[in-house]
matplotlib code that plots the C-alpha trace (Angstrom):
import matplotlib.pyplot as plt

x = [0.0, 1.2, 3.0, 1.0, 1.4, 5.1, 5.3, 8.4, 10.7, 14.3, 15.6, 18.8, 18.4, 20.8, 22.0, 18.5, 17.2, 13.5, 12.2, 11.4, 8.7, 10.4, 10.2, 8.0, 9.8, 8.6, 11.1, 11.4, 10.3, 12.2, 10.4, 8.1, 9.5, 13.0, 12.0, 10.2, 13.2, 15.6, 13.3, 12.8, 16.6, 17.0, 14.0, 16.0, 17.2, 20.5, 23.3, 24.5, 21.0, 21.1, 18.6, 17.1, 15.1, 12.8, 10.3, 6.7, 3.7, 0.4, -3.1, -6.1, -9.2, -12.8, -15.0, -18.1, -18.2, -21.6, -23.0, -22.1, -18.4, -18.4, -16.4, -16.9, -14.3, -15.9, -12.8, -9.0, -6.4, -2.7, -0.1, 3.7, 5.8, 9.4, 10.0, 12.9, 13.5, 16.3, 16.7, 16.3, 12.6, 12.5, 10.0, 9.0, 6.6, 6.6, 3.9, 5.4, 2.6, -1.2, -3.9, -7.4, -10.5, -14.0, -17.5, -19.2, -18.5, -16.3, -13.7, -10.1, -8.7, -5.9, -8.4, -7.9, -4.1, -2.6, 0.9, 1.2, 0.1, 3.4, 5.1, 8.8, 10.2, 8.8, 11.8, 11.4, 9.4, 6.5, 4.8, 3.2, -0.3, -3.0, -5.7, -9.2, -9.0, -6.2, -5.1, -2.1, -0.1, 0.5, 3.8, 4.7, 2.3, -0.5, 1.1, 0.9, 4.4, 4.2, 2.7, -0.2, -2.6, -0.8, -0.7, 2.1, 1.2, 3.0, 5.1, 4.4, 8.2, 8.7, 10.8, 7.7, 5.5, 4.6, 2.5, 0.3, 0.2, -0.6, 1.2, 0.6, 1.9, 5.5, 5.6, 4.5, 7.7, 8.2, 11.5, 11.9, 14.9, 16.5, 19.3, 21.5, 20.3, 17.5, 15.2, 12.9, 9.7, 7.8, 4.2, 3.0, -0.5, -0.6, -3.6, -4.0, -4.2, -7.6, -8.3, -5.8, -7.2, -4.7, -5.2, -2.9, -3.0, -2.3, -1.9, -4.2, -3.2, -0.2, 3.5, 6.0, 9.6, 12.9, 13.5, 17.2, 17.9, 14.9, 13.9, 10.3, 9.2, 5.5, 2.7, -0.9, -3.9, -5.4, -4.8, -7.2, -7.3, -8.2, -10.2, -11.5, -14.2, -17.5, -20.8, -23.0, -25.4, -22.6, -21.2, -24.7, -25.4, -22.0, -18.6, -15.6, -12.0, -8.7, -6.6, -2.9, -0.4, 3.2, 5.7, 9.5, 12.2, 15.8, 18.1, 21.9, 21.7, 21.5, 18.2, 14.5, 12.8, 9.4, 8.7, 4.9, 2.3, -1.5, -4.1, -7.7, -10.6, -13.7, -17.2, -20.5, -24.0, -25.8, -29.3, -28.7, -27.3, -24.7, -22.2, -19.1, -17.7, -13.9, -11.0, -7.9, -4.5, -1.7, 1.9, 5.0, 8.5, 11.3, 14.7, 15.6, 18.9, 20.1, 22.3, 22.0, 22.5, 24.7, 23.8, 26.0, 27.2, 25.0, 21.9, 22.7, 23.1, 19.7, 17.8, 15.4, 13.1, 10.5, 9.8, 10.4, 8.3, 8.2, 8.4, 6.1, 5.7, 3.4, 4.4, 3.6, 5.7, 4.9, 1.8, 4.0, 5.9, 2.7, 1.3, 4.4, 4.9, 4.9, 7.3, 4.6, 5.8, 2.3, -0.9, -3.9, -5.6, -2.7, -1.3, -4.5, -5.2, -5.7, -6.7, -10.1, -11.9, -12.2, -8.4, -8.8, -11.9, -9.8, -8.9, -12.0, -14.6, -16.6, -19.7, -17.7, -15.9, -17.0, -16.0, -16.9, -20.0, -23.4, -24.6, -27.8, -27.7, -30.2, -28.8, -30.4, -28.7, -28.9, -29.8, -32.8, -34.2, -34.5, -35.8, -36.5, -39.0, -40.6, -43.8, -45.4, -44.7, -44.3, -42.1, -40.9, -39.5, -38.2, -35.9, -33.6, -32.1, -29.2, -28.4, -24.8, -24.4, -20.6, -18.9, -22.3, -22.8, -19.7, -20.6, -24.4, -26.2, -29.9, -31.4, -34.9, -36.0, -39.4, -41.1, -44.2, -44.9, -47.0, -48.7, -49.3, -50.2, -48.3, -45.9, -42.8, -39.7, -37.4, -36.1, -32.8, -30.3, -26.8, -23.9, -20.4, -17.9, -14.6, -15.2, -18.8, -21.9, -25.4, -28.3, -32.0, -34.3, -37.9, -40.0, -41.9, -40.2, -40.7, -38.2, -37.3, -37.2, -34.6, -32.0, -28.2, -28.0, -24.7, -23.6, -25.3, -28.3, -31.4, -33.3, -33.0, -34.9, -33.5, -34.3, -37.8, -38.5, -37.1, -37.3, -40.0, -37.2, -38.0, -36.9, -37.6, -40.5, -41.6, -43.0, -44.3, -42.6, -42.9, -40.8, -38.4, -35.0, -32.2, -28.8, -25.2, -22.3, -18.6, -15.8, -12.8, -9.5, -9.5, -12.7, -11.3, -14.6, -18.0, -20.2, -23.9, -26.8, -30.4, -33.7, -36.9, -40.5, -41.8, -45.0, -45.2, -48.0, -48.7, -48.9, -50.0, -48.2, -49.4, -48.0, -48.6, -45.5, -42.9, -43.7, -41.7, -42.9, -41.4, -42.8, -45.4, -44.2, -45.1, -47.3, -45.7, -45.3, -47.3, -46.5, -47.8, -49.1, -48.5, -46.4, -43.4, -40.5, -37.3, -33.8, -30.8, -27.0, -24.4, -20.7, -18.8, -15.1, -13.6, -17.0, -15.4, -14.5, -16.8, -16.1, -18.8, -16.4, -12.7, -11.0, -9.0, -9.2, -11.6, -14.6, -17.2, -20.6, -22.7, -26.1, -29.0, -32.5, -35.5, -39.1, -41.6, -45.2, -48.0, -45.2, -42.5, -39.4, -35.6, -33.3, -29.5, -27.2, -23.5, -21.5, -17.9, -16.3, -12.9, -11.3, -7.7, -5.8, -3.2, -1.2, -3.6, -6.2, -8.8, -10.4, -13.7, -15.8, -18.8, -20.8, -24.0, -26.1, -29.2, -32.0, -35.3, -37.5, -40.8, -44.2, -45.6, -42.8, -43.6, -43.6, -41.3, -38.6, -38.2, -35.1, -35.7, -33.4, -33.5, -32.4, -31.6, -31.0, -27.7, -28.9, -28.9, -29.8, -33.3, -36.5, -36.8, -37.3, -38.1, -37.1, -37.8, -37.3, -36.7, -33.1, -30.9, -27.3, -25.7, -22.1, -20.7, -17.2, -15.6, -12.2, -11.5, -8.5, -7.3, -5.3, -2.2, -3.8, -5.2, -4.0, -3.4, -5.8, -7.8, -7.4, -10.4, -9.7, -7.3, -8.3, -10.6, -9.3, -11.1, -9.9, -8.1, -10.3, -8.2, -10.3, -10.4, -12.2, -14.5, -15.9, -18.3, -20.4, -23.3, -24.9, -28.0, -30.1, -33.3, -35.7, -38.8, -38.9, -41.5, -45.2, -44.6, -42.1, -44.3, -47.3, -45.1, -44.2, -47.8, -48.5, -45.9, -48.7, -50.7, -53.8, -53.4, -56.6, -56.3, -60.0, -59.5, -56.1, -56.8, -57.4, -53.9, -50.5, -47.4, -45.0, -41.9, -40.8, -37.9, -35.0, -35.4, -31.7, -28.7, -29.3, -26.4, -25.7, -22.6, -21.6, -19.0, -18.0, -15.8, -15.1, -13.9, -12.8, -11.2, -13.9, -16.6, -18.6, -19.6, -20.9, -21.6, -24.2, -25.5, -27.3, -28.4, -26.1, -28.4, -30.8, -30.9, -31.3, -30.1, -27.6, -29.2, -27.4, -26.2, -25.1, -24.0, -22.0, -19.7, -17.5, -19.5, -20.1]
y = [0.0, 3.6, 5.2, 8.5, 9.8, 10.5, 13.4, 15.5, 17.9, 17.2, 19.5, 20.0, 21.9, 21.3, 18.1, 16.7, 14.9, 14.3, 11.7, 12.9, 10.9, 11.3, 7.7, 4.7, 1.5, -2.0, -4.1, -7.7, -7.7, -9.3, -12.2, -10.7, -12.5, -11.5, -7.9, -7.7, -9.3, -6.9, -3.9, -5.0, -5.2, -1.7, -0.3, 0.2, 3.7, 4.3, 4.5, 7.8, 9.4, 11.4, 14.2, 16.6, 19.8, 21.1, 23.8, 22.5, 24.2, 22.5, 23.1, 21.9, 21.9, 21.1, 20.2, 18.3, 15.7, 15.4, 12.2, 12.9, 13.6, 17.4, 18.9, 22.2, 23.6, 25.2, 26.2, 26.3, 26.8, 27.2, 26.6, 27.1, 25.0, 24.2, 20.5, 19.1, 15.4, 13.2, 9.4, 9.5, 10.0, 13.8, 15.6, 19.2, 20.9, 24.7, 26.7, 29.9, 31.2, 30.8, 32.1, 30.9, 31.4, 30.1, 30.3, 29.8, 29.6, 26.6, 25.6, 25.5, 22.1, 22.6, 21.3, 17.8, 17.7, 18.3, 17.2, 17.9, 15.9, 15.2, 11.7, 12.5, 9.1, 5.9, 3.9, 1.3, -1.6, 0.6, 3.7, 6.3, 7.1, 9.3, 7.8, 9.0, 10.5, 12.2, 12.0, 12.1, 14.9, 18.3, 20.0, 23.5, 26.3, 23.8, 21.8, 18.1, 16.8, 13.0, 11.8, 10.2, 11.0, 8.6, 4.8, 2.4, 0.6, -2.5, -1.4, -3.4, -3.9, -4.8, -7.8, -9.5, -8.5, -12.0, -12.5, -9.6, -9.0, -10.7, -9.3, -9.4, -7.7, -6.7, -7.5, -4.0, -2.1, 1.3, 3.1, 6.6, 9.0, 11.0, 13.0, 10.5, 7.5, 5.2, 4.0, 0.9, 1.2, -1.9, -1.8, -4.0, -4.5, -4.9, -6.4, -7.4, -11.1, -12.3, -13.8, -11.7, -11.6, -9.4, -5.6, -4.1, -1.4, -2.5, -1.0, -1.7, -0.3, -0.3, 0.6, 1.5, 0.3, 1.3, -2.2, -1.6, -0.6, -2.0, 1.3, 2.6, 5.3, 5.6, 4.4, 4.8, 3.4, 3.5, 2.0, -0.3, -1.4, -5.1, -4.6, -1.3, -2.7, -0.8, -2.4, -3.7, -0.8, 1.8, 0.2, 0.2, 3.8, 5.4, 5.0, 6.9, 6.3, 8.2, 7.7, 8.5, 9.0, 9.4, 10.1, 10.2, 11.9, 10.7, 13.0, 13.1, 9.8, 7.9, 8.6, 8.5, 11.3, 13.0, 15.0, 15.2, 13.9, 13.7, 12.7, 12.6, 12.0, 11.0, 10.3, 9.4, 8.7, 7.1, 7.5, 11.2, 11.5, 9.9, 12.8, 12.7, 15.2, 15.4, 17.0, 17.0, 17.7, 18.1, 19.0, 19.8, 19.6, 22.0, 23.3, 20.0, 19.8, 16.4, 15.8, 19.3, 18.3, 15.9, 13.3, 11.8, 8.3, 7.1, 8.6, 7.1, 3.7, 4.0, 5.3, 2.6, 2.8, 0.8, 3.7, 6.6, 9.7, 9.1, 12.9, 14.9, 18.7, 21.1, 24.6, 28.1, 31.1, 34.3, 36.4, 39.0, 36.4, 34.7, 38.1, 39.1, 35.8, 36.4, 33.8, 31.6, 29.4, 28.4, 30.5, 29.6, 26.5, 25.5, 22.6, 20.6, 21.6, 18.5, 16.3, 14.6, 12.4, 9.7, 9.3, 6.6, 4.8, 1.7, 1.1, 2.7, 1.0, -1.6, 0.6, 3.2, 0.8, 0.2, -3.5, -6.4, -8.5, -6.7, -4.9, -3.2, -0.1, 2.3, 5.5, 8.7, 10.7, 14.0, 15.1, 17.0, 13.6, 12.7, 15.9, 19.4, 22.2, 24.9, 26.9, 24.8, 21.2, 21.9, 19.3, 16.5, 13.3, 10.5, 7.5, 6.1, 2.8, 2.0, -1.3, -1.5, -4.4, -4.0, -7.3, -8.7, -5.7, -3.4, 0.3, -0.3, 1.4, 1.4, 4.0, 4.5, 7.3, 8.5, 10.5, 12.4, 16.2, 16.3, 19.7, 19.3, 15.6, 14.5, 11.6, 12.4, 10.4, 9.1, 5.9, 5.9, 3.6, 4.5, 2.7, 4.1, 2.8, 4.6, 8.3, 7.7, 7.6, 6.6, 7.5, 6.7, 8.4, 9.2, 10.6, 13.5, 16.3, 19.9, 21.9, 25.5, 28.0, 30.5, 31.5, 31.9, 29.9, 29.0, 25.4, 23.2, 25.7, 23.5, 25.5, 26.9, 24.6, 26.3, 29.8, 28.7, 26.9, 29.4, 32.7, 32.5, 33.1, 31.2, 33.3, 30.5, 29.6, 26.1, 24.0, 20.4, 18.5, 14.9, 13.4, 10.8, 11.4, 9.5, 11.2, 10.6, 12.2, 12.3, 13.3, 14.9, 14.4, 14.4, 16.4, 19.0, 19.2, 17.5, 17.2, 16.1, 15.5, 14.7, 13.7, 13.1, 14.1, 16.4, 17.8, 21.0, 21.8, 24.7, 24.3, 27.1, 27.9, 25.8, 28.1, 31.8, 32.0, 29.7, 27.2, 29.3, 32.7, 35.4, 37.6, 36.3, 34.2, 35.5, 33.4, 30.9, 32.5, 31.5, 28.5, 27.7, 24.1, 21.6, 18.7, 18.7, 16.8, 18.2, 18.1, 19.6, 19.9, 21.1, 21.8, 22.5, 23.4, 22.9, 22.0, 21.9, 25.6, 28.3, 31.7, 31.0, 28.4, 28.5, 26.6, 29.0, 29.1, 29.7, 27.9, 28.1, 26.6, 26.7, 25.1, 24.8, 23.5, 23.1, 22.1, 21.0, 20.4, 22.1, 24.1, 25.2, 27.3, 27.5, 28.6, 29.3, 30.2, 31.1, 31.4, 32.4, 32.6, 33.2, 33.3, 34.3, 34.9, 37.8, 38.1, 39.4, 40.0, 37.7, 38.7, 37.1, 37.5, 35.8, 36.7, 35.1, 35.7, 34.0, 34.2, 32.3, 32.4, 31.0, 31.9, 31.5, 31.5, 29.6, 31.9, 29.5, 29.8, 33.6, 35.1, 36.8, 38.8, 40.9, 41.0, 37.3, 36.8, 38.7, 42.3, 42.8, 46.5, 45.8, 43.9, 40.1, 39.2, 42.8, 42.3, 39.7, 39.2, 36.8, 38.1, 38.8, 39.3, 39.5, 40.5, 40.3, 41.1, 41.5, 42.4, 41.1, 42.1, 40.4, 42.6, 41.5, 42.0, 39.3, 36.5, 34.0, 31.1, 31.4, 28.7, 27.9, 25.4, 22.6, 21.2, 23.7, 26.2, 28.8, 30.4, 33.8, 36.8, 38.3, 41.4, 42.6, 44.8, 43.9, 45.8, 44.3, 45.4, 43.6, 44.6, 43.2, 43.7, 42.0, 43.0, 41.7, 42.9, 40.5, 40.2, 36.6, 37.8, 40.6, 38.2, 35.6, 38.3, 39.1, 35.4, 35.3, 36.8, 33.7, 35.9, 36.9, 36.7, 37.8, 38.7, 41.3, 42.9, 45.9, 43.9, 42.6, 44.0, 42.6, 41.1, 41.8, 44.1, 44.5, 46.5, 49.1, 49.8, 48.3, 48.1, 48.0, 47.8, 48.0, 46.3, 47.4, 46.2, 44.2, 40.5, 38.3, 34.8, 34.1, 36.1, 33.8, 36.6, 39.8, 43.0, 45.8, 47.6, 47.7, 50.2, 50.7, 53.0, 53.7, 55.7, 57.7, 55.3, 54.9, 52.3, 49.3, 46.9, 43.6, 40.6, 37.5, 34.3, 33.2, 34.7, 36.7, 39.5]
z = [0.0, -0.6, 2.3, 2.6, 6.1, 6.3, 4.0, 4.8, 3.1, 3.5, 6.2, 8.1, 11.4, 14.3, 12.6, 12.1, 9.0, 8.4, 5.9, 2.4, 0.5, -2.8, -4.2, -3.6, -4.8, -4.0, -2.1, -1.0, 2.6, 5.5, 7.2, 9.7, 12.8, 12.0, 11.4, 14.7, 16.6, 15.0, 15.7, 19.3, 19.9, 18.5, 20.4, 23.6, 24.4, 22.5, 25.0, 23.5, 23.7, 27.0, 26.5, 24.0, 23.9, 21.2, 20.4, 19.7, 18.3, 19.0, 17.6, 19.4, 17.2, 18.4, 15.5, 14.4, 11.7, 10.1, 8.8, 5.2, 6.1, 6.3, 9.1, 10.9, 13.2, 16.2, 18.3, 17.7, 20.4, 19.4, 22.0, 21.8, 24.1, 25.0, 25.6, 27.7, 28.2, 29.5, 29.8, 33.6, 33.0, 33.5, 31.3, 31.2, 28.8, 29.3, 27.6, 26.2, 23.9, 23.6, 21.4, 20.5, 18.4, 19.0, 17.6, 21.0, 24.7, 25.6, 28.2, 27.2, 26.1, 28.5, 31.0, 29.5, 30.0, 33.4, 32.6, 28.9, 25.9, 24.1, 24.0, 24.0, 22.9, 21.4, 22.6, 25.4, 26.6, 27.8, 26.5, 28.7, 27.5, 28.9, 31.2, 31.1, 34.6, 36.4, 40.0, 42.2, 43.8, 42.4, 42.0, 42.6, 41.5, 41.1, 38.2, 38.3, 38.5, 39.0, 35.7, 37.6, 34.7, 32.4, 32.3, 31.0, 27.8, 26.5, 23.6, 20.4, 20.2, 23.9, 24.8, 26.2, 23.2, 22.1, 25.2, 24.3, 20.5, 17.2, 14.1, 10.4, 7.3, 7.1, 3.4, 2.3, 1.9, 0.3, -0.2, 0.9, 0.9, 3.7, 2.1, 0.2, 2.1, 1.0, 3.7, 3.2, 5.3, 6.4, 7.4, 10.3, 11.7, 15.5, 17.4, 21.0, 21.7, 22.6, 26.0, 28.1, 31.6, 33.4, 33.7, 31.0, 28.4, 24.8, 21.4, 18.5, 15.1, 12.8, 12.9, 10.3, 10.7, 9.0, 7.7, 7.1, 10.7, 12.6, 14.1, 14.7, 12.4, 13.1, 15.4, 14.3, 16.2, 19.7, 23.1, 25.0, 28.6, 28.9, 32.1, 31.0, 28.7, 28.9, 29.6, 26.7, 27.3, 27.0, 23.9, 22.4, 23.2, 22.3, 20.8, 22.0, 21.1, 21.4, 18.2, 18.1, 15.3, 16.4, 13.6, 14.2, 12.2, 12.0, 13.9, 13.4, 11.5, 14.8, 16.6, 15.7, 17.8, 17.5, 14.4, 14.4, 16.8, 16.6, 19.2, 18.1, 20.5, 18.7, 20.2, 18.7, 20.2, 17.2, 18.7, 18.8, 15.3, 13.1, 13.5, 15.7, 18.2, 17.6, 19.6, 17.4, 19.0, 16.4, 17.2, 15.2, 16.7, 15.6, 16.6, 18.3, 20.1, 21.1, 24.2, 25.4, 29.0, 30.9, 33.6, 36.3, 35.9, 38.8, 37.3, 33.9, 35.4, 37.1, 34.0, 32.9, 29.8, 31.7, 34.0, 31.6, 32.1, 35.9, 36.4, 34.1, 34.5, 32.6, 33.4, 32.1, 31.3, 33.2, 32.2, 30.5, 28.5, 27.3, 26.3, 24.4, 22.5, 18.8, 17.3, 15.8, 13.0, 11.8, 11.2, 13.2, 11.7, 9.4, 11.5, 11.3, 7.7, 5.5, 8.5, 8.7, 11.2, 8.6, 8.4, 11.1, 9.8, 8.8, 12.5, 14.1, 16.3, 14.3, 14.0, 12.0, 9.7, 6.1, 6.2, 8.3, 9.0, 8.3, 11.3, 12.5, 14.7, 16.2, 14.6, 13.3, 10.6, 12.6, 16.1, 14.6, 13.5, 17.2, 18.6, 17.4, 18.0, 15.8, 15.8, 13.1, 14.2, 17.9, 19.6, 17.2, 18.6, 16.5, 16.2, 13.4, 12.4, 10.1, 8.4, 7.0, 4.7, 4.5, 3.3, 2.2, -0.2, 0.0, 0.4, 0.8, 3.8, 4.4, 6.8, 8.2, 10.5, 11.6, 14.2, 15.3, 15.4, 18.5, 18.1, 14.3, 14.9, 11.8, 11.2, 9.2, 8.3, 5.5, 4.0, 2.1, 0.6, -0.6, -2.2, -2.0, -4.5, -4.7, -5.2, -6.3, -4.1, -5.4, -3.3, -3.2, -0.7, -0.1, 2.7, 4.2, 6.1, 7.3, 5.4, 6.1, 3.3, 4.5, 1.9, 1.9, 5.1, 6.9, 7.0, 9.7, 9.9, 10.0, 12.7, 16.2, 18.6, 21.8, 20.7, 19.6, 22.9, 25.4, 23.6, 21.0, 18.5, 15.3, 12.3, 9.8, 7.5, 6.8, 4.0, 4.4, 1.6, 0.4, -2.3, -3.6, -5.2, -6.9, -6.6, -7.8, -5.9, -7.1, -4.7, -6.3, -4.4, -0.6, -0.3, -2.6, -4.5, -4.6, -7.7, -7.1, -9.5, -8.5, -10.1, -8.3, -7.5, -4.9, -3.4, -1.3, 1.2, 3.6, 7.4, 9.7, 13.0, 16.0, 18.6, 19.3, 21.5, 23.0, 25.8, 28.2, 27.2, 25.1, 22.3, 19.8, 16.9, 13.5, 11.3, 8.9, 5.5, 2.5, 0.4, -3.1, -3.0, -5.8, -7.1, -9.5, -11.0, -9.5, -11.1, -9.6, -9.9, -7.4, -7.5, -4.3, -4.0, -0.6, 1.0, 4.6, 4.4, 5.6, 7.1, 9.8, 11.2, 11.9, 9.1, 7.0, 3.2, 0.4, -0.9, -3.7, -4.4, -7.6, -7.6, -10.2, -9.4, -11.7, -11.0, -13.7, -12.9, -11.0, -9.6, -12.1, -11.6, -12.2, -9.5, -9.6, -6.8, -6.5, -3.3, -2.8, 0.7, 2.3, 5.7, 6.3, 9.6, 9.2, 12.4, 15.1, 12.4, 10.8, 7.6, 6.5, 3.4, 1.8, -1.3, -2.4, -5.5, -6.7, -9.3, -9.7, -12.8, -13.9, -15.3, -11.7, -9.2, -6.1, -3.1, -1.2, -3.9, -3.5, -1.8, 1.5, 3.7, 6.8, 10.5, 10.9, 7.2, 6.5, 7.1, 10.9, 10.7, 9.3, 10.3, 10.0, 6.4, 5.5, 1.8, -0.9, -4.6, -7.4, -7.8, -4.9, -3.8, -0.4, 0.4, 3.9, 5.2, 8.6, 10.0, 13.5, 15.6, 18.8, 21.2, 23.0, 26.4, 28.7, 26.5, 29.3, 29.6, 32.9, 35.5, 37.7, 40.4, 39.9, 36.6, 34.8, 32.3, 30.3, 27.1, 27.5, 27.6, 24.7, 24.0, 20.4, 18.0, 15.2, 12.2, 9.7, 6.7, 5.2, 1.9, 0.2, -2.8, -4.0, -6.8, -8.6, -12.1, -13.4, -12.7, -11.6, -9.0, -7.6, -7.4, -5.5, -3.0, -2.4, -1.7, 1.1, 3.2, 4.2, 4.4, 0.7, -1.3, -5.0, -5.1, -2.4, -3.0, -0.9, 2.3, 2.8, 3.5, 1.8, 4.4, 2.3, -0.5, -2.9, -1.6, -4.4, -4.0, -2.3, 1.4, 3.8, 7.5, 9.6, 12.9, 15.3, 18.8, 21.0, 20.9, 23.8, 24.5, 21.1, 19.2, 20.7, 22.3, 20.5, 22.3, 19.9, 17.9, 14.4, 12.2, 8.5, 6.5, 3.5, 5.6, 8.8, 11.7, 15.3, 16.5, 18.1, 20.6, 19.2, 21.3, 19.5, 19.7, 16.9, 14.3, 11.7, 11.0]

ax = plt.figure().add_subplot(projection="3d")
ax.plot(x, y, z, "-o")
ax.set_aspect("equal")
plt.show()
């Protein structure tokens, strides 16, 4: 198999050489047992390796992976550290720089790591890995200093390995180059032996070995505790796993020491949706200096790789030093760029794997299929099931989900089947749903149940839609682009609001807007470039989306939309921009296909859905600045950290335009009023209107906690109007 995860540029820094993936040449593999024996002998700490120090930059990303594979980054913390290690087991990670960005309130991920997160060496009979809970004594200034939040794991190259592990592979060898030296890399699969009764931590995954020298280059997998198995109920309800990927680089032609490390915590509760919550910790080592200290002969004699990392310390530079730090090597978000939760699917829990025996799970596609609330349906509760055929029919998954809208007294649900084959996906689905008709929405925006329940805030409109669709999806590259085509039938029906206001009070809801009822044949095409990028979330980069939709039947229309977005950190600044443009045509345009905009729809200085039209464009841009003040993470108690206050400034502008040049468009705007009666045109008031000209609003204010909290004001700029207070969570605008 191709060796894809050790991509390095040849570099010489302080005598270090990292692997360069310049050639991939098949070689005759060594017999597996001989290879393991040789690697085990060489896995002891080299006698000449006394110590090292290095600089490390770490990025901690909190994200959500949706059921179709799209990832949205909700928080990023970047930490600069200095690492010191020696063979006597002394380890210190000192935090020298910190910065963060978030789209909502969250605790700092430093709360998870009381003695650091780096693994300084992969040599020895045991590896120190993190336990799920900490404990033990604390060192000076409240830092844990005894490594009690780690556990020893049996190294897959330990001298007693055969009592714990089964091995396979070793016959897949690629050739890579480091300088003028050719390095053959052997790939070995490692699995715990079944039936082990003692309490021990074992590795499950794969390792890559330098077959010519028998040295460990990479570990990729996860650790399991033999007596830490969860109950059947826990395994049924949720999956949680901590993946690791440790990559070494060759230093001074004699030592394999850390180059990159990745820890990925993934969790999924299938009954609440098929997405996963992910915490990704990725680190890069630089400026490594080997044998920078000396140890006395007595200390060297006592040093034992079996008890390495006996003394771990995580310390922090002074407040002033953290605030002044500016020697960042990587822009915020760049270290984790190109990584995806699916990178570990081949060694993931059985429920996530595409291969194996067929399995049936209670699993809904999204959390909203289990519970949501809006003013039309009221409370909706549901359940889902998933049948993965896997080896019986590779790539085939059948889903069923259904539920009941209690106030509307209506059953809704979907049945779908998909087959994934290489970059292609074929989908069949049909069902009945309550779709919202808002336009130019942000990713993951499918409603606001919390706001609707507790604050009577439901700035959406809904159409009851039934239909069936066949779709083909083509992935280009590693999620570089997606191309989708669809053909199906549909039927739209109007449903009035069931609630006057939310169950817990608040202002009155407005009535659900008008819908033209009828059936149609629907065809659509979509092209997305960089579908995981969005300025509303924290992954830097650009993206684009072009869609075309057509309906033919009782309802007929054609609708085209184009979106271009960008997000770019520039030192202490972050620049965001998004542009949307759309047009819908038809002899009788359905009211639900019009474009609407207003206070909650991209123009915060105006009323909710004040404007509508058959042609529309929206441009939003924001420049956000984080000051150098109060940049220290905040410690509460012994284990809880909050992100730094990090106050900053934010300026944004939002511009929109919508018109209705045809009689069909103007008539459709009239029908947005559910009380519209064409026989009595003087007895109703239009609920929206064209903008007549470009409308614009500005926002200005302060941001705190990594741009998560915004306190400011907004006002229209195309007319005289006062400033109004604006409080928000998240990045734009």
